[in-house]
C-alpha positions in Angstrom: -11.7 8.6 -51.5 -14.7 6.4 -52.2 -17.7 6.1 -49.9 -16.6 2.5 -49.0 -13.2 3.8 -47.9 -14.8 6.6 -45.9 -17.1 4.2 -44.0 -14.2 1.8 -43.2 -12.1 4.7 -41.9 -15.0 5.9 -39.7 -15.6 2.5 -38.3 -11.8 2.1 -37.5 -11.6 5.4 -35.6 -14.8 4.6 -33.7 -13.5 1.2 -32.6 -10.1 2.8 -31.6 -11.9 5.4 -29.5 -14.1 2.8 -27.8 -11.1 0.7 -26.9 -9.3 3.7 -25.5 -12.2 4.6 -23.3 -12.7 1.0 -22.1 -9.1 0.7 -21.2 -9.2 3.9 -19.3 -12.2 2.8 -17.3 -10.5 -0.5 -16.3 -7.7 1.4 -14.5 -7.7 2.2 -10.7 -8.1 5.9 -9.9 -7.1 7.6 -6.7 -7.8 11.0 -5.2 -7.0 13.0 -2.0 -8.8 16.2 -1.0 -9.1 18.5 2.0 -11.9 20.7 3.2 -9.7 23.7 3.7 -6.1 24.8 2.9 -5.6 27.4 5.6 -6.0 26.8 9.4 -5.0 28.2 12.7 -2.7 26.2 15.0 -4.6 23.2 16.5 -7.5 23.5 14.1 -8.6 20.3 12.3 -8.6 19.5 8.6 -10.6 16.7 7.0 -8.4 14.8 4.5 -10.5 12.5 2.3 -8.8 9.6 0.4 -10.6 7.8 -2.4 -9.8 4.9 -4.6 -12.0 3.4 -7.4 -10.8 -0.1 -8.2 -12.3 -2.0 -11.2 -13.2 -5.7 -11.0 -10.1 -6.9 -12.8 -7.7 -5.2 -10.3 -6.7 -6.4 -6.7 -8.2 -4.6 -3.7 -5.7 -2.3 -2.0 -5.6 1.0 -0.2 -3.3 3.6 1.2 -1.1 2.8 4.2 -0.4 6.1 6.1 1.6 6.1 9.3 2.6 9.8 9.6 2.5 13.1 7.7 5.3 15.5 8.5 4.2 18.5 10.7 0.7 16.9 11.2 -1.0 14.7 13.7 -3.5 12.1 12.4 -6.8 10.6 13.6 -8.0 7.9 11.2 -11.6 6.7 10.6 -12.4 3.3 9.3 -12.3 2.6 5.5 -15.7 2.8 3.9 -16.2 0.2 1.1 -19.0 0.1 -1.5 -19.6 -1.9 -4.6 -20.2 -0.1 -7.9 -21.2 -1.2 -11.3 -17.6 -1.1 -12.3 -15.9 -2.6 -9.3 -15.2 -1.4 -5.7 -15.0 2.1 -4.2 -12.9 2.7 -1.1 -13.0 5.9 1.0 -11.4 6.9 4.2 -11.5 10.2 6.2 -8.5 11.3 8.2 -8.7 14.2 10.6 -5.4 16.0 10.8 -4.1 19.0 12.7 -0.8 20.8 13.2 0.9 22.7 16.0 3.7 24.0 13.8 3.1 27.3 12.0 4.2 27.6 8.5 3.5 26.6 4.9 3.4 22.8 4.7 2.6 20.3 2.0 0.7 17.0 2.4 2.9 14.8 0.1 1.8 12.7 -2.8 0.3 9.4 -1.5 1.4 6.3 -3.5 -0.8 3.3 -4.2 1.2 0.8 -6.3 3.0 1.7 -9.6 1.9 4.8 -11.5 -0.8 5.6 -8.9 -0.4 8.6 -6.7 -2.4 11.5 -5.4 -1.6 15.2 -6.0 0.3 17.1 -3.3 -1.8 19.4 -1.2 -0.5 22.7 0.3 -1.7 23.8 3.7 -0.9 27.1 5.6 -0.9 26.9 9.4 -1.0 30.3 11.2 -1.2 31.6 14.8 -4.7 32.7 16.0 -4.9 36.5 16.0 -4.9 38.3 19.3 -8.2 39.9 20.4 -7.3 43.5 21.2 -10.7 44.2 22.7 -10.1 42.0 25.7 -8.3 43.3 28.8 -4.6 42.4 29.2 -3.8 40.3 32.3 -0.1 40.2 33.2 1.5 37.2 34.9 1.2 37.5 38.7 4.2 37.2 41.0 4.8 33.9 42.9 3.1 33.9 46.2 4.9 32.8 49.3 3.4 29.7 51.0 3.3 29.7 54.7 4.8 26.5 56.2 2.2 24.2 57.8 2.0 24.3 61.5 3.7 21.3 63.1 1.4 18.7 64.4 1.2 18.4 68.1 1.3 15.1 69.9 3.2 13.4 67.0 3.7 10.4 69.3 -0.1 9.6 68.9 0.4 9.0 65.2 3.3 6.6 65.8 1.1 4.6 68.3 -1.8 4.4 65.8 0.6 3.3 63.0 2.2 0.6 65.1 -1.2 -0.8 66.2 -2.3 -1.0 62.5 0.9 -2.9 61.6 0.5 -5.4 64.5 -3.2 -6.0 63.6 -2.3 -6.5 60.0 0.4 -9.0 60.8 -2.0 -11.0 63.1 -4.7 -11.1 60.3 -2.1 -12.2 57.8 -1.0 -15.1 60.0 -4.6 -16.2 60.8 -6.1 -16.0 57.3 -3.3 -16.9 55.0 -3.9 -20.0 52.9 -1.5 -22.6 51.9 -0.3 -22.4 48.3 -2.0 -25.0 46.2 0.2 -27.6 44.5 0.3 -26.7 40.8 0.0 -29.4 38.3 2.9 -29.6 35.8 1.6 -28.4 32.5 2.7 -30.2 29.3 5.3 -28.3 27.3 3.7 -25.7 25.0 4.1 -25.9 21.3 6.3 -23.0 20.0 4.3 -20.3 18.1 5.7 -21.2 14.7 4.9 -24.9 14.9 1.4 -24.2 16.2 0.8 -21.7 13.4 1.9 -24.2 10.7 -0.2 -27.0 12.3 -3.3 -24.7 12.3 -2.7 -23.7 8.7 -2.4 -27.3 7.5 -5.5 -28.2 9.4 -7.4 -25.2 7.9 -6.3 -26.1 4.4 -7.6 -29.7 4.7 -11.0 -28.6 6.1 -13.8 -27.5 3.8 -14.9 -24.4 5.6 -17.0 -21.7 3.9 -15.2 -18.6 2.7 -16.1 -16.3 5.6 -15.0 -18.9 8.1 -11.9 -19.7 6.1 -10.7 -16.0 6.0 -11.7 -15.4 9.6 -9.7 -18.4 10.9 -6.8 -17.6 8.6 -6.4 -14.1 10.0 -6.9 -15.4 13.6 -4.0 -17.8 13.1 -1.7 -14.9 12.0 -2.9 -12.6 14.8 -2.2 -15.3 17.5 1.2 -16.1 16.0 2.4 -12.4 16.1 1.1 -12.1 19.6 3.0 -15.1 20.9 6.1 -14.5 18.8 6.5 -10.7 18.9 4.2 -9.8 21.8 2.0 -7.7 19.4 -1.4 -7.4 21.1 -3.4 -7.7 17.9 -6.6 -9.5 18.8 -8.4 -6.3 19.8 -6.8 -4.1 17.1 -8.4 -3.1 13.8 -6.7 -4.2 10.6 -5.3 -0.7 10.0 -3.8 -0.5 13.5 -2.4 -4.0 13.1 -0.7 -3.1 9.8 1.0 -0.1 11.5 2.4 -2.4 14.2 3.7 -4.9 11.6 5.9 -2.3 9.9 8.9 -3.1 12.1 8.8 -6.9 11.3 11.5 -8.4 9.1 9.8 -8.3 5.7 10.7 -6.6 2.5 8.4 -3.9 1.1 6.7 -6.0 -1.5 5.9 -8.8 1.0 4.6 -6.3 3.5 2.3 -4.7 1.0 0.9 -8.2 0.0 0.3 -9.0 3.7 -1.5 -5.7 4.3 -3.7 -6.3 1.2 -4.5 -9.9 2.3 -5.6 -8.7 5.8 -7.8 -6.0 4.3 -9.3 -8.5 1.8 -10.1 -10.8 4.6 -12.1 -8.0 6.3 -14.0 -7.4 3.1 -14.9 -11.1 2.9 -15.9 -11.4 6.5 -18.3 -8.4 6.2 -19.8 -9.6 2.9 -18.3 -6.7 1.0 -16.4 -8.9 -1.5 -16.8 -12.4 -2.9 -13.3 -13.8 -3.5 -12.3 -16.2 -6.2 -10.5 -19.5 -5.7 -7.3 -17.8 -6.8 -7.9 -15.1 -4.1 -8.2 -17.9 -1.5 -4.9 -19.5 -2.6 -3.0 -16.2 -2.8 -4.2 -15.0 0.6 -3.4 -18.3 2.2 0.2 -18.4 0.7 0.7 -14.7 1.6 -0.2 -15.3 5.3 2.0 -18.5 5.5 5.0 -16.8 3.8 4.7 -13.8 6.2 4.9 -16.2 9.2 7.9 -17.9 7.7 9.6 -14.6 7.1 9.0 -13.4 10.6 10.3 -16.6 12.1 13.7 -16.3 10.3 
């Protein structure tokens, strides 16, 4: 092999290695860890979920309703911008009241993205043999209360109170005001569609656009499905929406759009024009699906 051929081969393998590394760096990575793998019944574990998402991938995160044998208490998702994209992190406090060897299952985030399973042993707290033993005491008999004397006095007092109450009611009651007939209300679906058309025609800034878009959806599900969503966090709202008539893919798109709106409102993410169109269409299609 000549020197020229050797240099060409070296350059080729160098470029191939660089392309492989760059491709690997542009992929979303996920991780789930716990601070301990063995606890006593009722003791808490800190489960940490992390996702590093490059700039060329959509923002998304885990949706966890339940974990078998465990009770959950979720904290808010922490978002930070990195030189390579966006980093998401959430801490979930879990505990168990079932003794045994359990496994936190693999958590899936899109295709080919899942965390490792995590084994957890839950045991009974050991008995302290140094403390004195106290047996259960027998049930004590309760002496019947002594009958009240002059029971007729209570009847007289009660009758007087009723008479005075009736007199006060007749003296101070007010005539019912004549209520004005309200115009017929627009049904939730038509109102939502009207508000979406109005929002699309207006030239609002991005924060205002995403905020109003989510408000339109929250008001619709409140009026249509009686889901009290205005005071809920996005994660709590997503949990409540699981029972609505949507397929899995549409539900995941809706959850991602709601979370993306949070990132925009809190200046954690600057969306593109394509993000604006996709989020608008996802919210609108979700309303149409719920209405069917």
